[in-house]
C-alpha positions, 0 to 999 in steps of 0.5 A: 524483495519478495517473490510473491510481489515481484512475480506479480502473482497478486497483481501489478503495482509499485514498491516504495521505500517510505520517507515518512511514517504516514501512509495515505489513501491512494485515491477516493474510495472505501477501506475494504480490509484492515488485516488483524496484524495491521501490516496491510490495508485493502482499499477499493476506489469509487470506480472499482480499482482494488488496491493492497498496501502491504506495509513492509516485508514480512511485517505480519510477524510484528503482529501489529506492533509499530502500526497505528491504523487510522481507519476501519473497514467500510470507512470512506476515504479521500485521496491523500487522507492519512490511513496509518501511522507507522514507526518505520525506524523501529521496524527497521531496528527489528530487522525488517525491510520497510519497502511497501508494495502498492498492488492493484489486486484486480489487475486482470480487469484492466489492460495494464497497470504501469508505474509512473516512476521507476526510480527516484523520489515520489512526492506524496501527491504524485500519481504512482500508477497509471491504470489502462482500461 
């Protein structure tokens, strides 16, 4: 839905339409950035993959409303550990899309970044992306 993400200007990745209010870490790593507006979280994996989870579209305009971030910068996290709780129903009522891009921001460091699914339901523990070294 957003040219910045669909053009892959920030890197390759996948966009999901969340079915749960819980956002989890995609891998073992360290929280690199929690945006002041709470709409995005940057994580670096233990082996150097840089990932941006951008929760919703244009949700920066909500200035943190409806976002409960459970982590802080520098914190170590494990795969599938809860990192945020988001009131998606309220975000939708405010008129925003909840489509959530998950982008590998250092895509250029890899041969390719490929989605494991392009359509359908993804279970919380399924791998979203394959990163080819």
